[in-house]
C-alpha positions as CSV (number, residue, x, y, z in Angstrom):
1,M,0.0,0.0,0.0
2,K,1.6,3.3,-1.1
3,G,2.5,5.8,1.5
4,V,2.2,3.4,4.5
5,Y,5.7,2.0,5.0
6,C,8.0,4.8,4.0
7,M,9.9,7.7,5.4
8,K,8.4,11.1,4.7
9,F,9.9,14.6,4.7
10,V,7.6,17.6,4.5
11,I,10.0,20.3,3.2
12,Q,9.1,23.9,3.6
13,R,11.3,26.6,2.1
14,V,11.5,29.2,4.8
15,A,12.8,32.7,5.4
16,H,13.2,31.7,9.0
17,A,11.9,29.1,11.4
18,S,12.1,28.2,15.1
19,V,10.9,25.6,17.6
20,A,10.0,26.3,21.2
21,V,9.5,23.9,24.1
22,N,7.9,25.0,27.3
23,G,8.0,28.6,26.1
24,E,11.8,28.5,25.4
25,T,13.3,28.6,22.0
26,A,15.0,25.2,21.4
27,A,16.3,25.9,17.9
28,E,16.0,28.5,15.1
29,I,17.3,29.0,11.6
30,G,17.3,31.7,9.0
31,R,16.9,31.0,5.3
32,G,16.6,27.4,4.5
33,F,14.3,24.4,5.0
34,L,12.1,23.4,7.9
35,V,11.7,19.7,7.5
36,L,9.1,17.6,9.3
37,V,10.6,14.1,9.5
38,G,8.2,11.2,9.6
39,I,9.6,7.7,10.3
40,C,7.5,4.6,10.0
41,Q,7.8,0.9,10.8
42,G,10.3,-0.7,8.6
43,D,12.4,2.3,7.7
44,T,16.2,1.7,7.5
45,L,19.5,3.5,7.4
46,S,19.5,2.9,3.6
47,V,16.1,4.6,3.3
48,A,17.4,7.5,5.4
49,D,20.5,7.9,3.3
50,K,18.4,8.2,0.1
51,M,16.1,10.7,1.7
52,V,19.0,12.9,3.0
53,R,20.7,12.8,-0.4
54,K,17.5,14.0,-2.1
55,L,16.9,16.6,0.6
56,I,20.4,18.1,0.4
57,G,20.3,18.2,-3.4
58,M,16.8,19.7,-3.7
59,R,17.0,22.7,-6.0
60,I,14.1,24.9,-4.8
61,F,15.7,28.3,-4.3
62,E,15.4,30.9,-7.0
63,D,18.4,31.9,-9.1
64,E,19.0,35.3,-10.6
65,N,16.5,34.6,-13.3
66,G,13.7,33.6,-10.8
67,K,14.0,29.9,-11.7
68,T,14.1,27.3,-8.9
69,N,17.7,26.1,-9.7
70,L,19.6,26.5,-6.5
71,S,20.1,24.0,-3.7
72,L,20.5,24.6,0.1
73,G,24.3,24.7,-0.3
74,D,24.1,27.2,-3.2
75,V,22.4,29.7,-0.9
76,N,24.2,28.8,2.3
77,G,20.9,27.7,3.7
78,Q,20.2,26.1,7.0
79,L,18.1,23.1,8.1
80,L,15.6,22.7,11.0
81,L,14.7,19.1,11.4
82,V,11.6,18.3,13.4
83,S,10.4,14.7,14.2
84,Q,6.7,14.4,13.3
85,F,5.0,11.0,13.8
86,T,1.6,12.5,12.9
87,L,2.6,12.4,9.2
88,Y,1.4,8.8,9.5
89,A,-2.1,9.6,10.6
90,D,-4.6,7.0,9.2
91,C,-8.0,8.8,9.0
92,R,-9.9,6.1,7.1
93,K,-12.0,5.0,10.0
94,G,-13.9,7.4,12.3
95,N,-12.8,10.8,13.3
96,R,-9.8,9.9,15.6
97,P,-6.7,9.3,13.6
98,S,-4.7,6.1,14.2
99,F,-0.9,6.4,14.2
100,T,-0.1,2.7,14.2
101,N,2.0,3.0,11.0
102,A,4.5,5.4,12.7
103,A,7.6,3.7,14.0
104,A,7.9,3.0,17.7
105,S,9.7,5.7,19.8
106,E,13.1,4.0,20.1
107,P,13.7,3.1,16.5
108,A,12.2,6.4,15.3
109,E,14.5,8.4,17.6
110,T,17.5,6.4,16.4
111,L,16.7,7.1,12.7
112,Y,15.9,10.7,13.5
113,E,19.3,11.2,15.1
114,Y,20.9,9.4,12.1
115,V,19.2,11.8,9.7
116,I,20.5,14.8,11.7
117,A,24.0,13.4,11.7
118,Q,24.0,12.7,8.0
119,C,22.7,16.2,7.2
120,R,25.4,17.8,9.4
121,K,28.0,16.2,7.1
122,S,26.8,18.4,4.2
123,V,25.1,21.4,5.7
124,P,26.9,23.6,8.2
125,G,23.8,25.0,9.8
126,V,21.6,22.1,11.0
127,E,19.2,22.6,14.0
128,R,16.7,20.2,15.5
129,G,13.5,19.9,17.3
130,V,13.2,18.0,20.6
131,F,12.2,14.4,19.9
132,G,8.9,13.5,21.6
133,A,8.3,17.0,23.0
134,D,5.3,19.2,22.7
135,M,6.8,21.8,20.4
136,K,5.6,25.1,19.0
137,V,6.9,25.6,15.5
138,D,7.0,29.1,14.1
139,L,8.0,29.7,10.4
140,L,7.7,32.1,7.6
141,N,7.1,29.9,4.5
142,D,8.9,31.5,1.6
143,G,6.7,31.2,-1.5
144,P,4.9,29.4,-0.1
145,F,6.9,26.5,-1.2
146,T,6.2,23.0,0.4
147,I,7.2,19.6,-0.9
148,V,6.3,16.2,0.4
149,L,9.2,13.8,-0.2
150,D,8.2,10.1,0.2
151,S,10.9,7.4,0.2
152,E,8.6,5.2,-2.0
153,D,8.9,7.8,-4.7
154,L,12.7,7.4,-4.7
155,G,12.7,3.8,-5.8
């Protein structure tokens, strides 16, 4: 079934973004990507590697001609990665979503930490949300420009 067993990134091109926990700013970035990271059952390091490569290479910043030809590295952009299990909400039955397709906390956190570490190898400015916390996310979406990247689409 498409979209059930796959890692998902919701990538938002932002002018700035931040995450607060208990009223305190936990992380903030300037121009770059706010990425909501969804990890489901069965995701692997190999899947994470493919997703990170695609994310880092994503050319969605405008060049001097107004064309989306520039990557995060081309614009010295930053990343804010926020774990988001609710990307796996199953709303097919009733009005209360089920999240059974999301990975359990321990493997999800391990893969989330791995994604962060891999991104830091290529991007100097990588910030992160607080795994499992009740976060308040503030952003200025630039465009707006939002892309859903699904590992099943990467082959």
